[in-house]
Legacy VTK file of the C-alpha trace (Angstrom):
# vtk DataFile Version 3.0
C-alpha trace
ASCII
DATASET POLYDATA
POINTS 410 float
62.181 112.877 -42.046
59.361 110.318 -41.903
61.617 107.820 -40.110
62.610 110.449 -37.544
58.930 111.211 -36.849
58.150 107.509 -36.367
61.085 107.095 -33.983
60.010 110.186 -32.037
56.418 108.960 -31.792
57.615 105.555 -30.578
59.893 107.214 -28.008
57.037 109.401 -26.787
54.736 106.381 -26.472
57.409 104.485 -24.563
58.004 107.462 -22.290
54.265 107.802 -21.665
54.037 104.120 -20.718
57.028 104.362 -18.390
55.663 107.543 -16.833
52.331 105.824 -16.185
54.125 102.877 -14.588
56.018 105.233 -12.289
52.699 106.732 -11.188
51.436 103.338 -9.968
53.195 101.961 -6.941
52.146 98.499 -5.850
52.019 97.668 -2.159
55.489 96.155 -2.429
56.913 99.353 -3.933
55.220 101.377 -1.195
56.685 99.027 1.427
60.159 99.543 -0.032
59.720 103.322 0.001
58.757 103.064 3.700
61.967 101.083 4.333
59.924 98.021 5.369
58.941 99.744 8.611
55.840 97.612 9.225
58.024 94.453 9.204
61.002 95.749 11.130
62.057 93.645 14.126
59.549 90.886 13.296
59.942 87.344 12.043
58.200 87.297 8.677
56.354 84.560 6.799
55.587 85.359 3.148
52.690 84.030 1.061
53.527 84.720 -2.574
54.128 83.323 -6.047
55.741 84.660 -9.254
53.189 87.508 -9.411
54.791 89.049 -6.325
57.560 91.248 -7.715
58.799 94.828 -7.690
59.033 97.303 -10.570
62.312 95.699 -11.636
60.654 92.252 -11.774
62.539 91.121 -8.693
60.627 88.524 -6.675
59.097 89.648 -3.388
60.877 86.635 -1.865
64.252 88.056 -2.850
63.325 91.658 -2.006
62.393 90.753 1.573
65.204 88.205 1.967
67.815 90.814 1.013
66.302 93.698 3.018
68.698 94.384 5.910
65.962 95.170 8.435
63.623 92.281 7.504
63.933 88.798 8.981
62.235 86.539 6.440
61.983 83.084 8.015
59.466 81.089 5.966
57.605 80.976 2.661
54.084 79.715 1.977
53.005 78.371 -1.404
49.463 78.731 -2.815
48.191 76.775 -5.847
51.041 76.588 -8.439
53.695 77.104 -5.747
55.915 79.970 -4.572
58.073 79.874 -7.708
55.176 78.885 -10.008
56.474 75.425 -10.796
53.308 73.420 -10.038
50.508 72.757 -12.561
46.887 73.752 -11.885
45.202 71.444 -9.394
48.416 69.560 -8.533
49.329 69.375 -4.856
52.123 71.643 -3.628
54.652 69.884 -1.367
56.591 71.263 1.599
60.201 71.865 0.581
63.087 74.314 0.852
63.366 77.218 -1.568
66.397 76.447 -3.759
67.513 80.104 -3.945
67.168 81.274 -0.333
67.164 77.942 1.486
64.051 79.031 3.405
61.408 76.444 4.322
58.400 76.503 1.987
55.104 75.350 3.503
52.316 74.247 1.209
48.892 75.872 1.383
47.646 73.708 -1.476
48.435 70.173 -0.327
47.395 68.185 2.716
46.298 71.433 4.304
45.073 74.695 2.793
45.307 76.580 6.039
48.583 77.268 7.826
48.934 75.126 10.953
50.219 76.297 14.355
53.366 74.265 13.689
54.020 76.218 10.460
53.463 79.528 12.258
55.255 78.897 15.559
58.298 81.080 14.779
56.439 83.813 12.887
55.284 87.228 14.100
53.685 88.473 10.870
52.321 86.880 7.696
52.712 88.923 4.501
50.518 88.316 1.440
51.679 89.485 -1.993
49.874 87.844 -4.934
48.300 89.328 -8.060
44.583 88.542 -8.030
42.393 88.354 -11.167
39.112 89.599 -9.704
36.940 86.454 -9.992
35.660 84.557 -6.944
36.643 81.090 -8.212
40.346 81.915 -8.599
41.837 80.282 -5.503
44.344 82.877 -4.305
41.744 84.908 -2.409
40.641 81.688 -0.694
44.257 81.158 0.370
44.379 84.733 1.643
41.209 84.362 3.719
42.273 81.075 5.302
45.694 82.564 6.075
43.981 85.514 7.765
42.009 83.045 9.903
45.212 81.192 10.808
46.906 84.485 11.716
44.011 85.416 14.012
43.966 82.000 15.681
47.721 82.113 16.310
47.821 85.766 17.403
50.094 86.980 14.637
49.760 90.005 12.359
48.650 89.890 8.736
49.910 92.330 6.099
48.568 92.603 2.541
50.786 94.235 -0.075
48.047 95.490 -2.340
47.946 95.132 -6.130
45.479 96.200 -8.868
42.329 94.267 -9.610
42.797 93.638 -13.362
39.023 93.875 -13.855
39.055 97.323 -12.250
37.089 98.312 -9.181
33.682 99.041 -10.687
32.447 95.825 -12.328
30.332 93.550 -10.100
28.518 90.490 -11.462
26.976 87.314 -10.076
25.045 86.184 -7.018
26.622 85.733 -3.612
27.971 82.263 -2.879
25.358 80.461 -0.787
25.355 78.027 2.135
26.007 74.514 0.879
28.151 75.780 -1.988
31.057 77.274 -0.063
34.279 75.671 -1.266
37.853 76.585 -2.159
36.513 77.995 -5.457
33.798 80.004 -3.661
35.219 80.519 -0.181
33.308 83.701 0.686
29.809 85.097 0.270
30.775 87.583 -2.402
29.687 87.953 -6.058
31.500 86.145 -8.851
33.095 89.437 -9.981
33.488 91.516 -6.836
35.237 94.755 -7.846
37.741 94.966 -4.976
41.511 94.779 -4.683
42.795 91.998 -2.428
43.574 94.617 0.205
40.020 95.953 0.109
38.609 92.431 0.151
40.774 91.549 3.154
39.449 94.550 5.097
35.852 93.629 4.215
36.317 89.970 5.207
37.804 91.091 8.512
35.311 93.826 9.365
32.184 91.970 8.203
33.106 88.908 10.281
33.305 86.679 7.217
36.212 84.835 8.849
36.219 82.711 11.988
38.051 85.387 13.961
39.332 88.901 13.261
43.041 89.257 12.639
45.329 92.217 13.246
45.349 93.487 9.657
47.501 96.054 7.855
47.106 96.973 4.195
50.099 98.523 2.456
48.202 100.529 -0.122
49.099 101.163 -3.730
49.728 104.677 -4.900
48.178 106.054 -8.080
45.665 103.292 -8.792
42.105 104.326 -9.737
38.980 102.166 -9.688
38.227 102.664 -13.375
41.645 101.346 -14.496
42.064 98.137 -16.433
45.435 96.481 -15.983
46.846 97.845 -19.251
46.126 101.362 -18.023
48.396 100.819 -15.032
51.371 100.252 -17.383
52.633 97.691 -14.867
54.202 94.452 -16.048
52.114 91.285 -16.051
53.484 87.955 -14.874
51.170 84.946 -15.462
49.120 84.421 -12.318
48.633 80.799 -13.393
49.569 78.836 -16.549
46.256 79.735 -18.199
46.280 83.419 -17.217
49.312 84.425 -19.314
48.176 87.983 -20.160
45.869 90.648 -18.681
43.254 89.795 -21.360
43.157 86.282 -19.862
41.986 87.739 -16.539
39.205 89.590 -18.371
38.277 86.448 -20.313
38.280 84.120 -17.284
34.756 85.092 -16.109
33.503 85.036 -19.717
33.807 81.259 -20.001
35.211 79.782 -16.791
31.913 78.651 -15.254
30.816 76.785 -18.395
34.352 75.434 -18.680
33.869 73.480 -15.452
31.554 71.102 -17.333
34.265 69.995 -19.797
31.500 70.227 -22.389
33.279 72.327 -24.990
36.672 73.941 -25.437
36.995 77.391 -23.900
40.544 77.845 -25.175
42.376 76.109 -22.325
44.730 73.943 -24.344
44.869 76.475 -27.169
46.576 79.874 -27.458
43.651 82.009 -26.236
42.525 80.555 -22.899
38.997 81.536 -21.823
38.463 83.660 -24.962
36.564 81.131 -27.093
33.861 78.472 -27.263
34.262 75.549 -29.675
33.198 71.951 -30.303
33.209 69.394 -33.144
29.485 69.751 -33.758
29.395 73.583 -33.806
29.216 75.453 -37.112
31.313 78.566 -36.632
29.397 80.945 -38.889
26.036 79.953 -37.432
27.168 80.398 -33.838
28.837 83.740 -34.566
25.748 85.003 -36.351
23.458 83.945 -33.511
25.700 85.410 -30.795
26.032 88.712 -32.670
22.240 88.812 -33.166
21.853 89.186 -29.389
23.599 92.587 -29.665
25.466 92.130 -26.401
26.951 95.520 -25.429
30.707 95.901 -26.016
31.171 92.443 -27.567
31.713 90.943 -31.029
31.899 87.233 -31.820
34.201 86.042 -34.606
33.853 82.606 -36.237
36.964 80.456 -35.851
38.392 76.993 -36.554
40.853 75.460 -34.067
42.670 72.250 -33.153
43.504 72.308 -29.416
46.945 71.144 -28.350
45.642 69.561 -25.127
42.620 69.427 -22.813
39.051 69.431 -24.197
39.010 68.615 -27.926
42.722 67.837 -28.105
43.842 67.074 -31.655
40.331 67.492 -33.100
39.119 70.027 -35.638
36.714 72.262 -33.753
34.594 75.205 -34.817
33.288 78.015 -32.664
33.679 81.682 -31.820
36.295 83.935 -30.323
34.948 86.613 -27.990
36.308 90.097 -28.698
35.792 92.698 -25.975
35.369 95.933 -27.912
34.156 98.168 -25.073
35.156 96.799 -21.687
33.014 99.137 -19.608
29.835 98.148 -21.450
30.501 94.402 -21.519
28.820 92.067 -19.014
31.550 89.443 -18.884
30.014 86.525 -17.013
26.770 86.697 -19.016
28.531 85.553 -22.187
28.759 81.852 -21.332
25.036 81.735 -20.549
24.208 83.353 -23.893
26.430 80.748 -25.580
24.499 78.008 -23.778
21.250 79.554 -25.017
22.536 79.858 -28.592
23.626 76.204 -28.594
20.175 75.070 -27.429
18.516 77.195 -30.126
20.760 76.041 -32.971
21.469 72.445 -31.913
18.676 71.405 -29.492
20.095 67.904 -29.085
23.324 69.469 -27.713
21.691 71.506 -24.921
24.352 71.749 -22.276
22.803 70.142 -19.196
21.325 67.303 -21.239
24.801 66.413 -22.531
27.396 67.431 -19.941
28.449 64.828 -17.390
26.341 64.978 -14.228
29.539 64.298 -12.336
30.647 67.837 -13.217
27.419 69.501 -12.041
28.661 69.861 -8.443
31.741 71.792 -9.556
29.587 73.997 -11.825
27.314 74.746 -8.853
30.232 75.522 -6.534
31.772 77.939 -9.008
28.327 79.493 -9.599
27.897 79.739 -5.841
24.465 78.083 -6.074
22.631 75.226 -7.780
19.872 77.651 -8.806
21.754 78.814 -11.902
21.891 75.276 -13.276
18.373 74.296 -12.160
16.673 77.418 -13.493
18.605 77.509 -16.755
18.038 73.833 -17.568
14.252 74.300 -17.685
14.207 76.278 -20.972
17.888 76.975 -21.744
17.341 80.727 -21.692
19.496 83.370 -20.016
16.457 85.446 -19.087
15.416 82.680 -16.679
18.527 83.162 -14.531
19.412 86.806 -15.122
17.430 88.174 -12.177
18.903 85.544 -9.849
22.436 86.065 -11.149
22.209 89.805 -10.443
19.998 89.792 -7.345
22.831 90.598 -4.901
24.837 93.056 -6.984
23.452 96.351 -5.729
23.408 95.371 -2.056
26.997 94.151 -2.346
28.016 97.328 -4.172
26.639 99.363 -1.268
28.299 97.157 1.355
31.699 96.926 -0.341
31.889 100.669 -0.966
32.535 101.127 2.773
35.842 99.328 2.305
37.151 101.134 -0.767
40.738 102.281 -0.271
40.914 104.007 -3.667
38.699 106.356 -5.665
LINES 1 411
410 0 1 2 3 4 5 6 7 8 9 10 11 12 13 14 15 16 17 18 19 20 21 22 23 24 25 26 27 28 29 30 31 32 33 34 35 36 37 38 39 40 41 42 43 44 45 46 47 48 49 50 51 52 53 54 55 56 57 58 59 60 61 62 63 64 65 66 67 68 69 70 71 72 73 74 75 76 77 78 79 80 81 82 83 84 85 86 87 88 89 90 91 92 93 94 95 96 97 98 99 100 101 102 103 104 105 106 107 108 109 110 111 112 113 114 115 116 117 118 119 120 121 122 123 124 125 126 127 128 129 130 131 132 133 134 135 136 137 138 139 140 141 142 143 144 145 146 147 148 149 150 151 152 153 154 155 156 157 158 159 160 161 162 163 164 165 166 167 168 169 170 171 172 173 174 175 176 177 178 179 180 181 182 183 184 185 186 187 188 189 190 191 192 193 194 195 196 197 198 199 200 201 202 203 204 205 206 207 208 209 210 211 212 213 214 215 216 217 218 219 220 221 222 223 224 225 226 227 228 229 230 231 232 233 234 235 236 237 238 239 240 241 242 243 244 245 246 247 248 249 250 251 252 253 254 255 256 257 258 259 260 261 262 263 264 265 266 267 268 269 270 271 272 273 274 275 276 277 278 279 280 281 282 283 284 285 286 287 288 289 290 291 292 293 294 295 296 297 298 299 300 301 302 303 304 305 306 307 308 309 310 311 312 313 314 315 316 317 318 319 320 321 322 323 324 325 326 327 328 329 330 331 332 333 334 335 336 337 338 339 340 341 342 343 344 345 346 347 348 349 350 351 352 353 354 355 356 357 358 359 360 361 362 363 364 365 366 367 368 369 370 371 372 373 374 375 376 377 378 379 380 381 382 383 384 385 386 387 388 389 390 391 392 393 394 395 396 397 398 399 400 401 402 403 404 405 406 407 408 409
C-alpha cells in the first residue's frame, strides 16, 4: 500500500509539473499556435542558439526551416554560436549550418552588428534566445545591435519572448554610465533589470536607446507572471552558455560575476557549481563562512567548503571558501554578495584586500561590468560595502518607474 501511495504521489507531482509547463507558452510556442502569421510571405533571418527551442526541445532553427509558410534564409550566431559549439569569448566564424545548409553569419567575430551585406536578402530578423537577466550577459547586447541593424536596413524585427529566470521584480545595480558602455554593458540599464527580452526590446526602442527605431513586434508568452522564477515555469532549461548549465546558475551569475572579472579568486567557474562559490588558497573556510553569516544577509546562508578546481582560477589547487545557498530568493540581494565577500576578506586577511592584490590590468573589465569606475574607486578606500551601497542602488527606483511602462506581463 505504501508503494502505491508513493507512486501516486510521484505521478501527481509529475502531472502538476507538466500541467504548469502547458500553462506557459514561450514566444515560439505562441508563434506556432498563430501558424507563423507574422513571418508569412517574408524572407526570414534568425538570431538564435541552443536555448531557442519549442516545448518538444526542437530547435527554433528546425521549427522555422520546416514550417511550410516560412522562408528561412539565413542564421545569425551570437557568442557560443547558433548550435552552441563555440567556447566563451572565442570568435564565431561565418559558415553553413550542417543540418539545414543555411548560411550562418557571425555576430561575435569580426563584427558584432549585422552588415547590410548580411541583411540584403532579408525582410525580417527574428530573435529567439533565453536571457539570464544580468546586464553583462552578451545576448541582450547582440539583440540591441541587431535591432539597430534592422532599423538602418529598413527590415522588421521580431522577438520571440522567453522568461527572465530572475523574474520580473528584482532590480539591482546602477545604470551603465558614459565611458563604460561596452559589449558587457551595452545599455544604460541596471545590472539586474527585471525585464524579459521582449520588454527590454520595447524599452530600448521607445526610449531611443538605439541609434534608430526599428519596426518591432514582440510575440508574447502566455501564462508567465513577473514573480516566477524559472523553476516555477516548469519549462525545460538548456544551458545558455557552458557556465550557465542550470537555472540556479542564472541566479548565481550576479552573485559573483563582477568579482570574477578580476580573476582574483575562484567563483566556481572550472568547478561543478559555477558562480555559486568564493574560494582561494589563503582562505580559511570556517572563518569566511562565520564572517559572512554574521552579516545576516536576508535569504542567504554561507557554507564552508573545500574544492580543487578542474580548470580556470585555482586549477589543481586545494582551495577553501564558501558556497552561497539562496534560501529565500525574494529576500536575497544577489549582486550585493560579492561586495560583502570583498569586505569579509579585507577584515579577516587585510593583506589580501581585493584591489590591492588583483591585477590592475583587470580593473577596466571590472569597471565595464559594474557600469562605472565609482564602485571600484569608492570601495577601495575602506573595503566596506556601505561605501558603495548608495551608489549601487541610486538608479533602481527611477528605473523601476521607467521600465514599468513597458511591462507586457503582470
